[in-house]
C-alpha positions in Angstrom: 18.1 7.7 19.8 19.5 9.3 17.2 21.7 6.9 15.8 18.6 4.6 15.2 16.6 7.0 13.3 20.1 7.2 11.3 20.0 4.0 10.4 16.2 3.8 9.1 16.8 6.7 6.7 19.6 4.5 5.7 17.8 1.7 5.0 14.4 2.3 4.1 14.2 3.0 0.0 11.7 6.0 -0.6 12.1 7.0 3.0 8.5 7.6 4.7 10.1 8.9 7.2 9.1 12.8 6.3 6.4 13.5 3.3 8.7 16.6 2.0 11.1 13.9 0.5 8.3 11.1 -0.1 6.8 14.3 -2.7 9.6 14.7 -4.8 10.4 10.9 -5.0 6.8 10.7 -6.1 6.8 13.3 -8.7 10.3 12.3 -10.0 9.0 8.6 -10.7 6.0 10.0 -12.6 8.2 12.0 -14.3 10.8 9.1 -15.4 7.5 6.9 -16.6 6.4 9.6 -19.0 8.6 10.4 -22.5 7.9 13.6 -24.7 6.0 11.8 -27.1 3.6 10.4 -25.2 2.6 13.9 -23.7 2.9 15.7 -27.1 6.2 17.1 -27.0 9.0 16.8 -29.4 11.9 15.3 -27.9 15.4 17.2 -29.3 19.0 15.5 -29.1 20.4 13.1 -26.3 18.4 12.7 -22.9 20.5 12.4 -20.0 17.5 11.2 -18.1 14.4 8.8 -18.5 11.1 10.5 -18.8 9.9 14.1 -18.8 12.8 16.1 -18.1 11.9 19.1 -15.2 11.4 21.9 -17.8 9.4 20.1 -19.7 6.5 19.0 -16.8 7.0 22.5 -15.8 6.2 24.0 -19.2 2.8 21.1 -19.6 1.7 22.3 -16.1 2.2 26.1 -16.4 4.0 26.2 -13.0 7.7 27.8 -13.8 10.5 25.5 -13.5 12.1 27.2 -10.1 8.3 26.2 -8.5 8.6 22.8 -9.7 11.9 22.6 -8.1 11.4 23.9 -4.8 8.2 21.3 -4.3 10.1 18.5 -5.7 13.0 19.3 -2.8 10.3 19.6 -0.1 11.3 23.5 0.0 7.4 24.2 -1.0 4.6 22.7 1.1 1.1 22.5 0.8 1.2 23.8 -2.6 -2.4 25.0 -4.1 -5.0 22.8 -5.5 -5.2 25.0 -9.0 -0.8 23.4 -8.8 -1.1 20.0 -8.2 -4.2 19.6 -10.3 -2.3 21.1 -13.0 0.7 18.6 -12.1 -1.7 15.8 -11.6 -3.0 16.8 -15.7 0.3 16.4 -16.6 1.5 13.8 -15.3 -1.6 11.8 -16.6 -2.3 10.2 -12.8 -5.4 7.8 -12.5 -7.5 8.6 -9.7 -5.4 6.8 -6.8 -2.3 8.3 -8.0 -4.2 11.7 -7.7 -5.5 11.1 -4.1 -2.0 10.1 -3.2 -0.7 13.3 -4.8 -3.0 15.6 -3.1 -2.5 14.0 0.4 1.7 14.5 0.1 1.2 17.9 -1.6 -1.1 19.2 1.5 -0.1 17.1 4.3 -2.5 17.0 7.5 -1.6 19.3 10.2 1.3 19.0 12.5 -0.6 18.9 15.1 -2.4 15.8 14.1 -2.1 13.0 16.6 -0.1 10.4 15.8 -1.7 7.2 16.1 -0.7 4.5 19.0 1.8 1.9 18.1 -0.3 -0.5 19.2 -3.8 -0.9 17.3 -6.8 -2.0 19.1 -9.5 -4.5 16.9 -12.9 -2.4 17.2 -15.0 -4.5 18.9 -18.0 -3.8 16.6 -15.6 -4.6 13.5 -14.3 -7.7 15.1 -18.2 -8.7 16.3 -19.2 -8.6 12.3 -16.3 -10.5 11.5 -17.3 -13.3 13.9 -20.7 -13.3 12.7 -19.3 -13.8 9.4 -19.5 -17.4 9.7 -20.1 -17.8 5.6 -17.4 -15.9 4.9 -13.6 -15.7 5.5 -12.8 -12.4 6.7 -10.4 -10.8 8.4 -9.9 -7.6 10.2 -6.7 -5.1 9.2 -4.9 -2.3 10.8 -3.6 0.3 8.9 -0.3 -1.3 8.1 -1.6 -4.4 7.2 -1.0 -6.0 10.5 -4.3 -8.9 11.4 -6.0 -7.8 14.1 -8.7 -10.7 14.2 -9.8 -13.3 12.3 -12.6 -15.7 11.6 -12.7 -19.0 11.3 -12.3 -19.7 7.5 -9.9 -16.7 6.9 -7.3 -18.7 9.7 -8.1 -22.1 8.1 -7.8 -20.5 4.4 -4.7 -17.9 5.0 -2.7 -19.5 7.8 -3.8 -22.6 9.1 0.0 -23.2 9.7 0.0 -20.6 12.6 -2.9 -20.6 15.7 -6.2 -19.2 15.8 -5.3 -16.9 18.8 -2.1 -15.2 16.9 -3.7 -11.6 16.0 -4.5 -11.3 19.8 -0.4 -11.0 20.6 -0.4 -7.7 20.1 3.5 -7.7 20.0 4.4 -10.2 17.5 0.8 -10.6 15.7 1.0 -12.1 12.1 1.0 -8.8 9.4 -0.6 -9.8 5.9 2.4 -8.1 4.2 5.2 -9.5 6.3 3.8 -12.9 5.8 3.3 -12.0 2.2 7.3 -11.4 1.4 8.9 -13.5 4.1 6.8 -16.5 5.3 7.1 -19.7 2.4 3.6 -20.7 3.5 1.9 -17.3 2.4 4.2 -17.0 -0.7 3.0 -20.5 -1.6 -0.4 -19.9 -1.0 -0.8 -16.7 -4.2 -0.8 -18.4 -7.7 -0.2 -15.1 -9.1 2.7 -13.8 -6.4 3.8 -10.9 -8.5 1.0 -9.8 -9.3 -0.4 -9.9 -5.5 3.1 -8.2 -4.4 3.1 -5.6 -6.4 -1.0 -4.7 -5.3 0.1 -5.1 -1.7 3.3 -2.7 -2.0 1.1 0.2 -4.0 -2.1 -0.3 -1.7 0.6 0.1 1.6 2.3 3.1 -0.2 -1.0 4.6 -0.3 -2.1 3.8 3.3 1.2 5.2 3.8 0.5 8.9 2.5 -2.5 8.9 5.4 0.6 8.8 8.3 3.7 9.8 7.0 5.4 10.3 10.9 4.3 6.4 12.2 6.8 4.8 13.4 5.7 1.5 13.2 5.8 1.7 9.0 9.2 3.4 9.2 10.4 0.2 11.0 8.1 -2.1 8.6 9.5 -0.9 5.7 12.7 -0.8 6.7 12.7 -4.5 8.2 11.1 -5.9 4.6 13.7 -3.7 2.6 16.7 -5.4 4.3 14.8 -9.0 4.2 13.4 -8.8 0.9 15.0 -7.4 -2.3 11.7 -7.8 -4.1 9.7 -5.5 -1.7 12.9 -2.8 -1.8 12.5 -3.2 -6.1 8.6 -2.6 -5.5 8.6 -0.1 -2.8 11.0 2.1 -5.2 8.8 2.2 -7.7 6.0 4.5 -5.6 3.1 2.8 -7.7 0.6 3.6 -5.6 -3.4 2.2 -5.5 -6.1 2.1 -3.2 -7.0 -1.9 -3.0 -11.0 -2.1 -3.0 -12.1 -5.6 -4.5 -10.8 -8.3 -6.9 -10.1 -11.4 -8.1 -7.1 -13.5 -6.6 -6.5 -17.3 -7.4 -5.0 -19.8 -4.7 -3.1 -22.9 -4.4 -4.4 -23.9 -0.7 -2.5 -27.4 0.8 -5.7 -28.9 1.2 -8.1 -27.2 -0.9 -6.0 -27.3 -4.3 -6.9 -24.1 -6.3 -9.5 -21.8 -6.0 -10.7 -18.5 -7.6 -12.1 -16.3 -4.9 -13.4 -12.3 -5.2 -12.6 -10.2 -2.6 -14.1 -7.2 -1.0 -12.1 -4.6 1.1 -14.0 -2.5 3.8 -12.6 0.5 4.8 -14.2 1.8 8.2 -15.0 5.3 8.3 -13.4 7.2 11.1 -10.2 7.1 9.3 -8.1 4.6 12.0 -7.0 3.0 8.6 -8.5 -0.5 10.0 -10.6 -2.1 7.1 -12.3 -5.8 6.6 -10.8 -8.4 4.1 -13.5 -10.5 3.1 -13.4 -13.7 -0.2 -16.0 -15.1 -1.2 -16.6 -17.9 -4.1 -19.1 -17.4 -7.5 -22.3 -19.8 -6.8 -22.3 -22.7 -8.2 -18.6 -23.0 -8.8 -15.7 -25.7 -7.9 -13.8 -22.7 -5.5 -17.1 -22.3 -3.6 -17.4 -26.2 -3.4 -13.9 -26.4 -2.1 -14.6 -23.4 0.8 -17.4 -25.4 2.2 -15.0 -28.6 2.8 -13.3 -25.9 5.8 -16.9 -25.8 7.3 -17.6 -22.5 5.6 
């Protein structure tokens, strides 16, 4: 119904309901973080807006102010690669931001079929996950629904939930929802602020691949209403493809752990990915994981 759509558009900051709007907001957020001095320009007089003016960005990128205005207002779609590259250089975008920019400025054809509402774990991926008996691992859907986990991952991350929770399609656990709204999960991360920022920037990156997905709109709307911290992070338009790193945990049974993680993105473009955690050989964290029977 139409009034439901209006409610979402009102409540979701940095709306993902239309990639044109998202493109404009992303460009403005990247302009705002740069000062004229950072890009080699001299600043004259009092500035009414933070960061670069639209005219200054147009000058740096070698495009007209009129074209840049149309691009930011969503009136010019499918920008050329040359223009995107020029703007990316002028805005000093890193690799993840650049890829995100391309996804927004050159959206997939409208004929692309929208993903189904309920995701199903790929049988081969779930079989691989369950075979990894010595490694805590979970299979995540495109927007962080936990489609499956093995026993070590369940005991490490969500022992307060029952093991069969991912099988309940209508209310399966969601990694980012738990991070912001579940006290157990929040207390698990020693560096919660860093983890929250990474999770939201990763969701932003993936969201550009599925710009018209209703499930994403509902998830962002729910988190924005219930978590001011999520809403503030979402509005920053930070983007990052999460692939690997180190995380510190305070487990209620095992105490402090430092684990390396790897994100293995499945190749067919569904957005599903395997998230694995390991400890350095011989470390106290490895000994701690063994207490879980892994």
